C-alpha positions as CSV (number, residue, x, y, z in Angstrom):
1,M,-43.7,2.8,-5.7
2,K,-40.3,1.5,-4.4
3,Q,-40.5,-2.0,-3.8
4,H,-39.4,-3.7,-0.6
5,R,-35.9,-5.0,-0.5
6,V,-34.7,-8.0,0.7
7,P,-32.0,-7.4,3.3
8,K,-28.7,-9.1,2.0
9,P,-27.3,-11.7,4.1
10,L,-24.0,-10.7,5.8
11,L,-21.8,-12.8,3.9
12,Q,-23.1,-11.6,0.6
13,K,-21.9,-7.8,1.7
14,V,-18.4,-9.4,2.6
15,S,-18.7,-10.8,-1.3
16,D,-19.5,-7.7,-2.5
17,L,-16.7,-5.8,-0.9
18,D,-14.3,-8.0,-2.1
19,D,-15.7,-7.7,-5.5
20,H,-15.3,-3.8,-5.1
21,L,-11.7,-4.0,-3.4
22,F,-10.5,-6.2,-6.2
23,I,-11.6,-3.6,-8.6
24,L,-10.2,-0.6,-6.6
25,R,-7.3,-2.0,-6.1
26,E,-6.7,-3.1,-10.1
27,N,-7.3,0.2,-11.1
28,V,-5.0,1.9,-8.4
29,R,-2.3,-0.5,-9.9
30,T,-3.1,0.6,-13.8
31,L,-3.6,4.7,-12.6
32,A,0.2,5.4,-13.3
33,T,-0.3,4.3,-16.6
34,D,-3.2,6.4,-17.5
35,V,-5.3,9.3,-15.5
36,A,-8.6,7.9,-17.2
37,F,-8.5,4.7,-14.4
38,L,-9.2,7.6,-11.9
39,K,-13.0,7.4,-13.2
40,I,-13.3,4.1,-12.2
41,I,-11.4,4.8,-8.7
42,A,-13.8,7.7,-7.8
43,S,-17.1,5.4,-8.4
44,E,-15.6,2.5,-6.4
45,L,-15.1,4.8,-3.6
46,R,-18.4,6.4,-4.1
47,V,-20.1,3.0,-3.3
48,L,-17.4,2.3,-0.6
49,I,-16.7,5.1,1.7
50,C,-19.6,7.8,0.7
51,H,-23.0,8.7,1.8
52,S,-25.2,8.5,-1.5
53,S,-28.7,8.3,-2.7
54,G,-29.6,8.0,1.3
55,T,-27.3,4.7,1.7
56,E,-24.0,5.0,3.5
57,G,-20.8,3.4,2.0
58,L,-20.7,-0.5,1.9
59,L,-17.3,-0.1,3.9
60,W,-18.7,1.9,6.6
61,R,-21.6,-0.2,6.9
62,L,-19.5,-3.6,7.2
63,V,-17.5,-1.9,9.7
64,D,-20.2,-1.3,12.0
65,D,-21.8,-5.0,11.5
66,L,-18.4,-6.3,12.2
67,H,-17.1,-3.8,14.9
68,I,-13.8,-3.0,12.8
69,S,-11.5,-0.4,13.9
70,D,-11.1,2.2,11.0
71,R,-8.5,4.2,12.5
72,V,-5.2,4.9,10.6
73,A,-2.2,6.2,11.6
74,L,-2.0,9.6,9.7
75,C,-0.8,13.3,9.7
76,V,-3.9,15.6,9.0
77,V,-4.1,19.2,8.9
78,G,-7.4,20.6,7.2
79,E,-9.9,20.7,9.9
80,T,-11.8,23.7,9.3
81,P,-14.5,24.4,6.3
82,E,-13.2,28.0,5.7
83,L,-9.8,29.8,5.9
84,D,-9.1,33.1,7.2
85,P,-9.1,35.1,4.3
86,D,-6.9,37.5,6.5
87,N,-4.3,34.8,7.3
88,A,-0.8,35.1,6.2
89,V,-1.0,31.8,4.5
90,S,-4.2,31.8,2.8
91,H,-4.4,35.6,2.3
92,G,-4.7,36.1,-1.7
93,S,-4.4,32.3,-2.3
94,V,-6.6,30.7,-4.7
95,I,-5.9,26.9,-3.8
96,I,-4.5,25.6,-1.2
97,F,-3.9,21.9,-0.3
98,A,-4.1,19.9,3.1
99,P,-3.6,16.4,2.2
100,A,-3.6,13.3,4.5
101,L,-0.1,11.6,4.9
102,R,1.5,8.7,6.3
103,P,3.3,10.2,9.4
104,S,6.8,8.7,7.2
105,F,6.1,11.2,4.5
106,A,4.7,14.3,6.5
107,P,6.8,17.3,7.9
108,P,7.9,17.1,11.2
109,M,5.9,19.9,12.3
110,F,2.5,18.2,11.2
111,P,0.7,16.5,14.0
112,R,0.6,12.5,14.1
113,N,-2.6,10.8,15.2
114,D,-4.4,7.6,15.1
115,W,-7.4,8.7,13.1
116,S,-11.0,7.4,12.3
117,L,-10.8,7.2,8.4
118,R,-14.7,7.6,8.2
119,H,-14.0,11.1,10.1
120,V,-11.3,12.0,7.6
121,I,-13.3,11.3,4.5
122,K,-16.2,13.0,5.6
123,E,-14.9,15.9,7.7
124,M,-11.3,16.7,6.8
125,Y,-10.7,19.0,4.0
126,P,-7.8,17.9,1.6
127,V,-8.1,21.2,-0.6
128,Y,-9.2,24.7,-0.1
129,V,-10.5,26.6,-3.3
130,R,-10.8,30.2,-2.9
131,Q,-10.5,29.7,1.1
132,T,-13.8,27.0,1.0
133,G,-12.9,23.7,1.8
134,I,-14.1,20.3,-0.1
135,T,-13.9,17.2,2.0
136,H,-12.8,13.9,0.8
137,E,-16.1,12.6,0.5
138,Q,-17.4,15.7,-1.4
139,L,-14.1,15.4,-4.0
140,I,-15.2,11.8,-4.6
141,K,-18.7,12.3,-4.9
142,A,-17.9,15.3,-7.6
143,V,-15.3,13.6,-9.5
144,A,-17.6,10.2,-9.6
145,E,-20.9,12.0,-10.6
146,Q,-19.3,14.7,-12.9
147,M,-16.6,13.1,-14.6
148,G,-16.7,9.8,-13.5
149,G,-18.1,6.1,-13.7
150,A,-21.3,7.2,-11.8
151,H,-22.3,9.7,-14.5
152,E,-20.5,11.9,-17.0
153,D,-22.1,15.5,-17.1
154,D,-21.9,17.8,-19.5
155,G,-20.9,20.4,-16.7
156,L,-18.5,20.5,-14.1
157,E,-19.2,22.5,-10.7
158,P,-17.0,25.5,-10.5
159,R,-14.6,24.5,-8.1
160,L,-14.0,21.2,-9.6
161,A,-13.7,22.7,-13.2
162,F,-11.0,25.1,-11.5
163,L,-9.0,22.1,-10.3
164,S,-9.1,20.4,-13.7
165,D,-7.8,23.2,-15.3
166,L,-4.5,22.7,-12.7
167,F,-1.7,20.6,-13.5
168,L,0.8,19.6,-10.6
169,N,3.5,17.0,-11.9
170,G,1.4,16.6,-14.8
171,L,-1.6,15.6,-13.2
172,P,-4.8,17.4,-12.0
173,P,-4.3,17.9,-8.1
174,Y,-7.1,15.7,-7.0
175,V,-5.7,12.9,-8.7
176,P,-3.1,11.9,-5.8
177,V,-5.9,12.8,-3.1
178,L,-8.3,10.3,-4.3
179,A,-5.3,7.6,-5.1
180,F,-4.6,7.9,-1.3
181,D,-7.9,7.9,-0.2
182,A,-8.1,4.8,-2.2
183,E,-4.8,3.3,-0.7
184,L,-6.5,4.2,2.7
185,C,-9.8,2.4,1.7
186,L,-8.1,-0.7,0.7
187,Q,-6.3,-0.9,4.4
188,I,-9.6,-0.7,6.1
189,G,-11.3,-3.1,3.3
190,E,-8.6,-5.4,4.1
191,R,-9.2,-5.5,7.8
192,V,-12.8,-6.3,7.3
193,L,-11.7,-9.4,4.9
194,R,-9.4,-10.8,7.3
195,F,-11.9,-10.6,10.1
196,A,-14.4,-12.2,7.7
197,E,-12.3,-15.3,6.7
198,K,-11.1,-16.0,10.4
199,D,-14.4,-15.3,12.1
200,V,-17.4,-15.2,10.2
201,G,-16.2,-18.1,7.7
202,Y,-15.9,-16.3,4.5
203,K,-13.5,-17.3,1.9
204,R,-11.6,-14.7,-0.1
205,K,-12.3,-15.2,-4.0
206,P,-9.5,-16.3,-6.3
207,R,-8.5,-13.5,-8.6
208,S,-6.5,-13.6,-11.6
209,G,-4.9,-10.2,-10.7
210,Y,-3.6,-11.1,-7.5
211,P,0.2,-11.9,-7.3
212,D,-0.1,-15.5,-6.0
213,E,3.7,-15.1,-5.2
214,L,5.9,-12.1,-4.5
215,A,9.8,-12.5,-3.7
216,I,11.5,-9.6,-1.8
217,V,15.2,-10.0,-3.5
218,M,18.7,-8.8,-2.4
219,R,22.1,-8.9,-3.2
220,V,24.7,-8.1,-0.4
221,A,28.5,-8.1,0.2
222,R,30.0,-7.8,3.4
223,K,32.5,-5.0,3.9
224,E,33.8,-5.9,7.5
225,P,32.7,-8.8,10.3
226,L,29.4,-8.3,12.2
227,G,29.6,-8.5,15.8
228,G,25.9,-8.7,16.5
229,R,22.3,-8.7,14.5
230,C,21.4,-5.5,12.2
231,K,18.1,-5.0,10.4
232,L,19.0,-4.5,6.7
233,F,15.5,-3.1,5.1
234,T,12.0,-2.9,6.1
235,A,9.3,-3.7,3.2
236,R,6.0,-2.1,4.5
237,F,2.7,-3.3,2.6
238,E,0.6,-0.6,3.9
239,T,-3.0,-1.8,2.8
240,V,-2.6,-5.2,4.2
241,E,-0.5,-4.0,7.2
242,V,2.3,-6.2,7.1
243,E,5.9,-5.4,7.4
244,A,8.8,-7.6,6.2
245,Y,12.1,-7.1,7.2
246,A,15.8,-9.0,7.2
247,V,18.3,-8.9,10.0
248,I,21.5,-10.2,9.6
249,G,24.0,-11.5,11.8
250,P,27.6,-13.1,12.5
251,A,26.1,-16.6,11.1
252,S,22.6,-16.4,9.7
253,I,20.2,-13.9,8.0
254,S,16.9,-14.0,9.0
255,F,13.5,-12.9,7.4
256,F,10.5,-11.8,9.5
257,L,6.7,-11.0,8.6
258,E,4.8,-8.9,11.1
259,Q,1.2,-8.1,11.1
260,K,-0.3,-5.1,13.0
261,G,2.9,-5.9,15.4
262,N,2.1,-9.4,15.6
263,L,4.8,-12.0,14.2
264,V,3.4,-14.1,11.8
265,A,6.7,-15.7,10.2
266,E,10.0,-16.1,10.8
267,L,13.0,-17.8,8.7
268,S,16.4,-18.3,9.2
269,A,19.1,-19.5,6.8
270,A,23.0,-20.1,8.0
271,Y,25.6,-18.6,5.8
272,E,28.0,-20.5,3.8
273,H,31.5,-20.8,5.6
274,D,33.9,-21.3,3.1
275,S,37.0,-18.7,3.2
276,G,35.2,-16.5,5.8
277,E,34.9,-13.5,3.3
278,W,31.3,-13.4,1.5
279,R,31.4,-12.8,-2.6
280,S,28.1,-11.1,-3.6
281,T,25.4,-13.1,-2.1
282,V,21.8,-13.3,-3.5
283,F,19.0,-13.9,-1.0
284,A,15.2,-14.2,-1.9
285,M,12.1,-14.4,0.6
286,T,9.4,-15.7,-1.5
287,H,5.7,-15.5,0.0
288,S,2.9,-17.6,-1.6
289,N,-0.7,-16.5,-1.4
290,A,-2.1,-19.6,-2.7
291,K,-0.1,-22.1,-0.3
292,R,0.1,-19.3,2.9
293,N,4.0,-20.0,2.9
294,V,7.3,-18.3,3.1
295,T,10.4,-19.7,1.6
296,I,14.1,-18.5,1.6
297,A,16.4,-18.9,-1.3
298,A,20.2,-17.8,-1.3
299,S,22.7,-18.2,-3.9
300,Y,24.6,-20.6,-2.1
301,L,22.2,-23.2,-0.3
302,K,21.5,-26.4,-1.5
303,E,17.9,-26.8,-0.5
304,P,15.5,-23.8,0.3
305,V,13.9,-23.1,3.6
306,E,10.1,-23.1,4.2
307,G,7.7,-22.1,6.8
308,P,4.1,-21.2,7.1
309,S,2.7,-17.7,6.8
310,D,-1.1,-16.4,8.0
311,V,-1.1,-13.3,5.7
312,F,-2.1,-12.4,2.6
313,L,0.4,-10.4,0.9
314,L,-0.5,-7.9,-1.9
315,D,1.4,-4.9,-3.2
316,A,-0.7,-2.9,-5.7
317,C,-0.1,0.0,-3.6
318,G,1.1,1.2,-0.2
319,L,4.6,-0.4,-0.7
320,R,7.1,1.3,1.1
321,F,10.7,0.1,1.3
322,D,13.3,1.5,4.1
323,R,16.9,0.8,4.2
324,N,18.6,1.0,7.6
325,R,21.9,2.4,7.0
326,D,23.3,1.4,10.0
327,S,24.2,-1.4,8.1
328,D,26.3,0.1,5.4
329,P,29.9,0.1,7.5
330,F,29.3,-3.7,7.5
331,V,27.4,-4.8,4.2
332,A,26.9,-3.4,0.7
333,V,23.3,-3.9,-0.3
334,Q,23.9,-3.9,-4.0
335,Y,20.4,-4.7,-5.0
336,L,16.9,-4.7,-3.3
337,G,13.6,-5.1,-5.3
338,L,10.5,-7.0,-5.5
339,W,9.1,-9.5,-8.1
340,H,6.2,-10.8,-8.8
341,R,6.7,-14.6,-9.2
342,S,8.6,-16.9,-7.0
343,F,12.5,-16.9,-6.7
344,S,14.4,-19.9,-6.9
345,L,18.0,-21.3,-5.9
346,N,19.0,-21.0,-9.9
347,D,17.3,-17.5,-9.9
348,C,19.6,-16.7,-6.9
349,A,22.6,-18.1,-8.4
350,D,22.1,-16.3,-11.7
351,L,21.6,-13.0,-10.2
352,A,24.8,-13.4,-8.3
353,S,26.8,-13.9,-11.1
354,L,26.1,-10.7,-12.9
355,S,28.3,-7.8,-12.9
356,I,26.3,-4.5,-11.1
357,P,25.6,-2.9,-14.8
358,E,24.0,-6.6,-15.9
359,L,22.2,-6.6,-12.4
360,Y,20.2,-3.4,-12.9
361,A,19.8,-4.1,-16.5
362,S,17.8,-7.7,-16.1
363,A,16.4,-6.5,-12.4
364,G,14.7,-3.2,-14.2
365,V,11.7,-4.9,-14.8
366,S,10.8,-6.4,-11.2
367,G,8.6,-3.8,-10.4
368,Y,10.3,-2.0,-7.7
369,L,13.9,-1.5,-7.2
370,L,16.3,0.2,-4.8
371,K,19.6,1.3,-5.8
372,S,22.0,1.8,-2.8
């Protein structure tokens, strides 16, 4: 006989979500080193966003309890469970992929919309095997229950066995599908945690795996005088819905942090006026999760510029760097990267003194690197 269970209080469920998101994030972070981490990712997604054993996923229960939006901007095309075998696209095809994509990565003809992630997971079909679609939820549960952390069966369902025998870019084709599902799950999970921190009194748990400080570092040299202000780059931290960007002008450089379109931090640093020409100059914006502040350092500054920030910045997945090429006639961006530590005035001065080959040799371990 099934024993009566005492319902968990809301803060306990939020704490459970915090734990599961941490496990998911850490395994997404390490997936690039070994595809075996997908087993844990699939089992965590099963807990968070799949209906299993008569219980809805933890994330969806909290989304309902706290009335959080689960809508995300996506391009999605796999809306029908069966493909017409006589269709020109599907005729003779054994496997067809229709993954969800962020608009910036989708072909122009793909329709963009704000989708309910729960609808996408449960009702959309990222892959078709012999014209029959497999939903995201079905794929997650198949991997978790037959070859993942929940169960390790002796046999595989035929469609999963077929997918496991295929390799695209050296990986089974369901790996990028589940990896992106994990990224989207983290995005909605972070919304829940942010709301719980501000409105329910939840305190986010300290984690040794989270970087306390992240620094966006760039080295630039001016080509032509600037008559106005121009954006240099945008760094999109998709899972926490934060955009960090730098704007350069005739007299100063400014760094901005926005979360879901709301400005949460803005700092500016005036240039050093010597001969009126720039040498190679290094600017760094360091964000501290522990202190919830932002610091600007530069290779010419005597003191850093500091200001408050009300965001929790993580980069395990979903980080996109976009360079604004409109600035190219005026500014040469010699280096743009992300460092998992703070960047001091001395660090900026050291990076400014390096030759271009030395710059990339020393900075190649920074995690993310864009070469102009």
